[in-house]
BARO-326691 format. One record per residue: x, y, z of N, C-alpha, C, CB in turn; chain. Coordinates in steps of 0.02 Angstrom, whole numbers, plus 50000, padded with zeros to 5 digits. Glycine has a CB too. Layout:
# residues N
n_X; n_Y; n_Z; ca_X; ca_Y; ca_Z; c_X; c_Y; c_Z; cb_X; cb_Y; cb_Z; cadena
X; Y; Z; X; Y; Z; X; Y; Z; X; Y; Z; A
...
END
This chain:
# residues 145
n_X; n_Y; n_Z; ca_X; ca_Y; ca_Z; c_X; c_Y; c_Z; cb_X; cb_Y; cb_Z; cadena
48850; 46812; 52702; 48819; 46878; 52710; 48741; 46878; 52702; 48850; 46926; 52660; A
48711; 46913; 52740; 48640; 46918; 52727; 48606; 46949; 52676; 48617; 46941; 52771; A
48570; 46921; 52630; 48536; 46953; 52585; 48479; 46996; 52601; 48519; 46913; 52547; A
48481; 47063; 52583; 48424; 47103; 52587; 48364; 47106; 52530; 48452; 47164; 52594; A
48308; 47102; 52539; 48253; 47090; 52481; 48209; 47155; 52505; 48204; 47003; 52484; A
48195; 47187; 52448; 48141; 47240; 52452; 48086; 47207; 52410; 48164; 47316; 52422; A
48033; 47206; 52448; 47983; 47168; 52411; 47923; 47198; 52431; 47982; 47094; 52424; A
47878; 47231; 52390; 47826; 47251; 52401; 47761; 47231; 52366; 47837; 47303; 52401; A
47718; 47196; 52411; 47660; 47162; 52393; 47613; 47215; 52347; 47623; 47135; 52462; A
47587; 47193; 52301; 47535; 47239; 52266; 47466; 47244; 52308; 47518; 47210; 52191; A
47463; 47197; 52352; 47397; 47211; 52391; 47416; 47205; 52469; 47335; 47154; 52369; A
47469; 47210; 52493; 47489; 47225; 52557; 47466; 47169; 52600; 47463; 47292; 52578; A
47487; 47101; 52577; 47456; 47048; 52612; 47520; 47013; 52630; 47401; 47004; 52571; A
47537; 46980; 52690; 47581; 46929; 52692; 47549; 46865; 52698; 47625; 46938; 52740; A
47552; 46824; 52647; 47516; 46761; 52642; 47533; 46703; 52699; 47533; 46734; 52571; A
47604; 46710; 52728; 47626; 46661; 52754; 47590; 46664; 52826; 47699; 46661; 52748; A
47560; 46708; 52855; 47533; 46713; 52925; 47467; 46701; 52921; 47544; 46779; 52959; A
47426; 46681; 52971; 47348; 46673; 52960; 47312; 46731; 52979; 47317; 46615; 53000; A
47351; 46787; 52992; 47315; 46857; 53010; 47315; 46893; 52952; 47349; 46903; 53068; A
47268; 46945; 52952; 47260; 46990; 52909; 47258; 47065; 52935; 47205; 46971; 52877; A
47294; 47116; 52913; 47297; 47187; 52939; 47250; 47221; 52907; 47361; 47222; 52930; A
47191; 47196; 52875; 47149; 47247; 52833; 47085; 47206; 52851; 47168; 47258; 52741; A
47070; 47185; 52908; 47001; 47173; 52920; 46949; 47225; 52923; 46997; 47142; 52975; A
46897; 47224; 52898; 46852; 47283; 52899; 46770; 47248; 52900; 46870; 47335; 52823; A
46735; 47299; 52901; 46661; 47278; 52903; 46620; 47322; 52863; 46632; 47278; 52975; A
46552; 47300; 52849; 46511; 47345; 52814; 46496; 47409; 52852; 46451; 47312; 52796; A
46479; 47465; 52817; 46462; 47526; 52842; 46394; 47522; 52885; 46458; 47573; 52785; A
46342; 47471; 52854; 46294; 47457; 52887; 46296; 47430; 52964; 46267; 47421; 52849; A
46346; 47401; 52974; 46355; 47362; 53028; 46414; 47408; 53090; 46385; 47284; 52993; A
46414; 47470; 53082; 46456; 47511; 53106; 46435; 47506; 53186; 46452; 47583; 53068; A
46479; 47495; 53226; 46473; 47519; 53310; 46536; 47519; 53331; 46430; 47471; 53363; A
46541; 47571; 53369; 46595; 47581; 53403; 46641; 47524; 53434; 46574; 47618; 53447; A
46600; 47490; 53461; 46643; 47418; 53495; 46674; 47371; 53440; 46587; 47363; 53541; A
46639; 47372; 53365; 46656; 47343; 53312; 46714; 47367; 53290; 46613; 47346; 53270; A
46710; 47444; 53290; 46768; 47477; 53250; 46833; 47458; 53302; 46754; 47572; 53238; A
46830; 47479; 53364; 46895; 47467; 53416; 46916; 47400; 53418; 46880; 47486; 53491; A
46868; 47346; 53413; 46901; 47272; 53406; 46941; 47263; 53337; 46840; 47212; 53409; A
46911; 47291; 53279; 46931; 47279; 53220; 47004; 47309; 53209; 46879; 47303; 53174; A
47020; 47375; 53245; 47069; 47412; 53237; 47126; 47383; 53278; 47052; 47478; 53254; A
47108; 47367; 53342; 47156; 47328; 53378; 47173; 47264; 53355; 47138; 47321; 53440; A
47133; 47217; 53318; 47162; 47167; 53289; 47191; 47188; 53225; 47119; 47117; 53283; A
47182; 47229; 53189; 47230; 47243; 53135; 47297; 47268; 53159; 47202; 47293; 53086; A
47306; 47302; 53204; 47372; 47330; 53236; 47404; 47271; 53260; 47363; 47384; 53297; A
47372; 47223; 53294; 47404; 47161; 53321; 47437; 47125; 53262; 47352; 47113; 53357; A
47397; 47106; 53209; 47423; 47073; 53148; 47482; 47114; 53113; 47365; 47063; 53097; A
47461; 47182; 53112; 47514; 47220; 53080; 47596; 47208; 53123; 47485; 47307; 53082; A
47596; 47205; 53183; 47661; 47193; 53226; 47677; 47129; 53197; 47654; 47191; 53312; A
47641; 47077; 53200; 47664; 47006; 53174; 47690; 47008; 53111; 47610; 46957; 53171; A
47658; 47044; 53055; 47684; 47048; 52993; 47750; 47090; 52995; 47632; 47075; 52947; A
47757; 47133; 53030; 47823; 47176; 53029; 47881; 47117; 53060; 47814; 47256; 53086; A
47855; 47082; 53114; 47903; 47048; 53143; 47933; 46987; 53090; 47873; 47021; 53210; A
47875; 46948; 53048; 47891; 46910; 53005; 47937; 46942; 52951; 47835; 46884; 52984; A
47920; 47000; 52929; 47964; 47028; 52883; 48024; 47049; 52897; 47940; 47072; 52860; A
48043; 47071; 52958; 48109; 47077; 52995; 48147; 47019; 52995; 48102; 47096; 53064; A
48119; 46966; 53014; 48138; 46889; 53015; 48168; 46868; 52949; 48073; 46842; 53027; A
48133; 46887; 52897; 48155; 46875; 52825; 48188; 46917; 52785; 48107; 46862; 52790; A
48195; 46976; 52810; 48230; 47026; 52787; 48203; 47070; 52734; 48283; 47002; 52767; A
48131; 47068; 52744; 48106; 47100; 52691; 48089; 47172; 52726; 48043; 47059; 52657; A
48119; 47230; 52687; 48114; 47281; 52732; 48081; 47353; 52691; 48191; 47290; 52765; A
48029; 47323; 52656; 47978; 47380; 52623; 47924; 47350; 52623; 47991; 47409; 52551; A
47868; 47393; 52654; 47797; 47349; 52650; 47752; 47416; 52637; 47772; 47297; 52733; A
47700; 47392; 52606; 47641; 47439; 52588; 47584; 47423; 52645; 47610; 47423; 52505; A
47583; 47479; 52690; 47525; 47456; 52735; 47452; 47477; 52687; 47530; 47501; 52821; A
47404; 47439; 52710; 47339; 47430; 52664; 47308; 47491; 52697; 47288; 47350; 52669; A
47268; 47529; 52656; 47216; 47581; 52678; 47169; 47556; 52728; 47175; 47605; 52621; A
47159; 47506; 52729; 47098; 47469; 52778; 47116; 47453; 52841; 47071; 47402; 52752; A
47190; 47482; 52859; 47213; 47472; 52925; 47162; 47496; 52979; 47279; 47505; 52933; A
47140; 47556; 52976; 47090; 47586; 53016; 47027; 47597; 52965; 47120; 47658; 53051; A
46975; 47546; 52965; 46910; 47549; 52943; 46882; 47620; 52947; 46870; 47503; 52981; A
46842; 47640; 52889; 46819; 47712; 52890; 46841; 47765; 52928; 46764; 47713; 52903; A
46913; 47762; 52937; 46936; 47815; 52963; 46936; 47895; 52937; 46989; 47794; 52970; A
46914; 47896; 52879; 46911; 47952; 52841; 46834; 47970; 52825; 46954; 47939; 52780; A
46801; 47928; 52852; 46729; 47927; 52835; 46690; 47974; 52889; 46699; 47848; 52836; A
46633; 48009; 52865; 46606; 48058; 52933; 46586; 47998; 52989; 46522; 48116; 52911; A
46558; 47942; 52973; 46533; 47904; 53025; 46584; 47885; 53101; 46512; 47840; 52984; A
46652; 47899; 53070; 46704; 47879; 53119; 46720; 47949; 53157; 46775; 47844; 53080; A
46692; 47960; 53220; 46695; 48003; 53258; 46745; 47997; 53308; 46642; 48011; 53277; A
46765; 47921; 53313; 46800; 47904; 53387; 46881; 47930; 53366; 46794; 47801; 53413; A
46909; 47956; 53410; 46986; 47980; 53412; 47033; 47928; 53404; 47005; 48014; 53477; A
47027; 47892; 53345; 47070; 47828; 53359; 47140; 47847; 53350; 47052; 47764; 53310; A
47167; 47909; 53332; 47243; 47917; 53331; 47253; 47927; 53409; 47273; 47984; 53280; A
47206; 47951; 53454; 47232; 47955; 53512; 47222; 47885; 53556; 47203; 48016; 53542; A
47158; 47849; 53529; 47160; 47789; 53564; 47220; 47727; 53561; 47102; 47763; 53546; A
47236; 47728; 53502; 47287; 47685; 53480; 47361; 47698; 53476; 47270; 47670; 53425; A
47375; 47764; 53507; 47437; 47805; 53499; 47490; 47756; 53530; 47433; 47881; 53537; A
47492; 47721; 53588; 47535; 47685; 53601; 47546; 47620; 53553; 47524; 47674; 53662; A
47488; 47588; 53542; 47499; 47535; 53499; 47543; 47560; 53431; 47428; 47505; 53482; A
47528; 47613; 53405; 47571; 47638; 53346; 47637; 47647; 53361; 47549; 47702; 53318; A
47652; 47675; 53417; 47718; 47703; 53432; 47755; 47635; 53448; 47718; 47763; 53496; A
47720; 47594; 53474; 47761; 47526; 53492; 47782; 47489; 53426; 47714; 47471; 53539; A
47734; 47494; 53375; 47755; 47452; 53317; 47797; 47502; 53280; 47693; 47422; 53272; A
47791; 47569; 53284; 47837; 47609; 53249; 47905; 47616; 53262; 47817; 47663; 53250; A
47925; 47602; 53339; 47993; 47587; 53366; 48018; 47517; 53337; 47991; 47585; 53448; A
47972; 47459; 53326; 48009; 47407; 53294; 48021; 47407; 53225; 47982; 47353; 53306; A
47987; 47455; 53196; 47991; 47470; 53113; 48071; 47504; 53112; 47916; 47538; 53079; A
48073; 47563; 53158; 48139; 47606; 53150; 48185; 47552; 53182; 48140; 47690; 53192; A
48178; 47513; 53226; 48244; 47476; 53245; 48265; 47422; 53209; 48242; 47452; 53307; A
48210; 47399; 53157; 48223; 47354; 53111; 48234; 47380; 53041; 48173; 47310; 53113; A
48240; 47452; 53034; 48255; 47477; 52965; 48196; 47468; 52908; 48320; 47438; 52940; A
48128; 47448; 52928; 48071; 47443; 52881; 48062; 47502; 52862; 48010; 47417; 52904; A
48056; 47513; 52791; 48024; 47572; 52760; 47938; 47556; 52743; 48069; 47588; 52687; A
47898; 47608; 52751; 47836; 47601; 52744; 47803; 47652; 52694; 47810; 47603; 52808; A
47756; 47624; 52660; 47727; 47659; 52609; 47642; 47654; 52616; 47756; 47629; 52539; A
47609; 47695; 52586; 47538; 47689; 52600; 47518; 47719; 52526; 47509; 47733; 52674; A
47460; 47696; 52493; 47444; 47708; 52439; 47366; 47721; 52450; 47466; 47656; 52393; A
47335; 47781; 52428; 47272; 47794; 52429; 47231; 47750; 52382; 47266; 47860; 52416; A
47164; 47739; 52405; 47135; 47704; 52359; 47106; 47743; 52301; 47090; 47667; 52390; A
47072; 47719; 52230; 47073; 47744; 52177; 47013; 47802; 52183; 47067; 47690; 52125; A
46981; 47806; 52236; 46930; 47862; 52231; 46962; 47929; 52275; 46852; 47834; 52266; A
47032; 47924; 52280; 47061; 47989; 52293; 47070; 48036; 52246; 47117; 47984; 52317; A
47047; 48080; 52231; 47051; 48128; 52179; 47051; 48201; 52199; 46998; 48116; 52135; A
47119; 48215; 52205; 47130; 48281; 52232; 47111; 48330; 52165; 47212; 48289; 52263; A
47115; 48313; 52101; 47104; 48351; 52052; 47029; 48357; 52032; 47143; 48328; 52003; A
46994; 48340; 52076; 46921; 48333; 52051; 46888; 48403; 52052; 46877; 48281; 52100; A
46840; 48417; 52015; 46816; 48476; 52019; 46756; 48483; 52064; 46805; 48497; 51958; A
46737; 48416; 52094; 46680; 48420; 52131; 46707; 48439; 52198; 46638; 48355; 52130; A
46692; 48482; 52231; 46711; 48498; 52298; 46708; 48447; 52358; 46672; 48549; 52315; A
46649; 48406; 52352; 46649; 48357; 52402; 46692; 48296; 52390; 46584; 48337; 52412; A
46701; 48273; 52322; 46751; 48233; 52308; 46823; 48263; 52340; 46751; 48225; 52232; A
46839; 48330; 52314; 46901; 48348; 52332; 46910; 48344; 52409; 46914; 48416; 52305; A
46856; 48363; 52449; 46858; 48361; 52518; 46869; 48295; 52548; 46800; 48388; 52542; A
46843; 48247; 52531; 46843; 48176; 52552; 46914; 48158; 52525; 46777; 48129; 52519; A
46945; 48162; 52479; 47009; 48155; 52451; 47064; 48177; 52498; 47013; 48192; 52390; A
47052; 48237; 52523; 47091; 48274; 52562; 47102; 48237; 52630; 47062; 48341; 52569; A
47035; 48220; 52666; 47027; 48180; 52716; 47055; 48107; 52726; 46969; 48179; 52720; A
47061; 48081; 52660; 47089; 48020; 52651; 47174; 48020; 52653; 47060; 47994; 52583; A
47197; 48076; 52617; 47269; 48090; 52616; 47286; 48114; 52691; 47289; 48148; 52556; A
47241; 48143; 52723; 47260; 48159; 52802; 47265; 48095; 52846; 47201; 48206; 52838; A
47219; 48048; 52829; 47209; 47981; 52868; 47286; 47949; 52845; 47128; 47927; 52838; A
47310; 47944; 52790; 47359; 47916; 52770; 47427; 47942; 52815; 47359; 47928; 52698; A
47433; 48012; 52809; 47479; 48049; 52844; 47485; 48037; 52921; 47463; 48117; 52833; A
47419; 48033; 52940; 47415; 48024; 53029; 47439; 47953; 53031; 47326; 48033; 53072; A
47436; 47903; 52997; 47448; 47839; 53004; 47530; 47832; 53011; 47416; 47801; 52944; A
47567; 47858; 52955; 47632; 47854; 52946; 47656; 47898; 53002; 47654; 47873; 52876; A
47633; 47958; 53028; 47651; 48003; 53083; 47643; 47963; 53147; 47606; 48070; 53084; A
47598; 47924; 53159; 47582; 47890; 53220; 47632; 47838; 53235; 47516; 47861; 53217; A
47658; 47799; 53161; 47695; 47747; 53171; 47776; 47789; 53181; 47684; 47690; 53104; A
47782; 47846; 53207; 47846; 47884; 53213; 47889; 47888; 53147; 47888; 47852; 53268; A
47844; 47885; 53095; 47887; 47890; 53024; 47935; 47939; 53012; 47844; 47899; 52969; A
47982; 47936; 52970; 48035; 47983; 52950; 48018; 47992; 52874; 48114; 47954; 52964; A
48070; 48032; 52838; 48076; 48059; 52769; 48066; 47977; 52731; 48163; 48108; 52753; A
48082; 47921; 52747; 48091; 47873; 52710; 48020; 47838; 52692; 48139; 47833; 52742; A
47975; 47855; 52744; 47909; 47831; 52732; 47877; 47875; 52679; 47869; 47831; 52797; A
47827; 47848; 52631; 47795; 47870; 52595; 47731; 47859; 52573; 47821; 47871; 52567; A
47685; 47911; 52557; 47610; 47903; 52530; 47625; 47910; 52459; 47551; 47960; 52557; A
END
């Protein structure tokens, strides 16, 4: 009988693979080309991680908030949701087919109870980013923020 392990990494990293799906860069070096290349690399690696997890019966995974660098930052005006829709859909199909559950955890600066309106607005943007990612993976009620 095959054992099922529900392992959740506290840092959302699979150490057995050579790639990382959390590549990012400094805001000072932002370019559209760098952004698109980084997101494509992160999504390609994300697929490899899910394949590895499915192979090893690891059915719960925390997706890093860095999957799409600067996604909720004002500098990011690229419609990444449309641009990478097929990549997300393909990966989401694999996730569904293999019964992998996903979660995302906003970073510590996400403060929806802040009295500072600008912090609250940025926090809402960050939560929307997380929701977009799970929606783009065609997530269902088992995937959580």
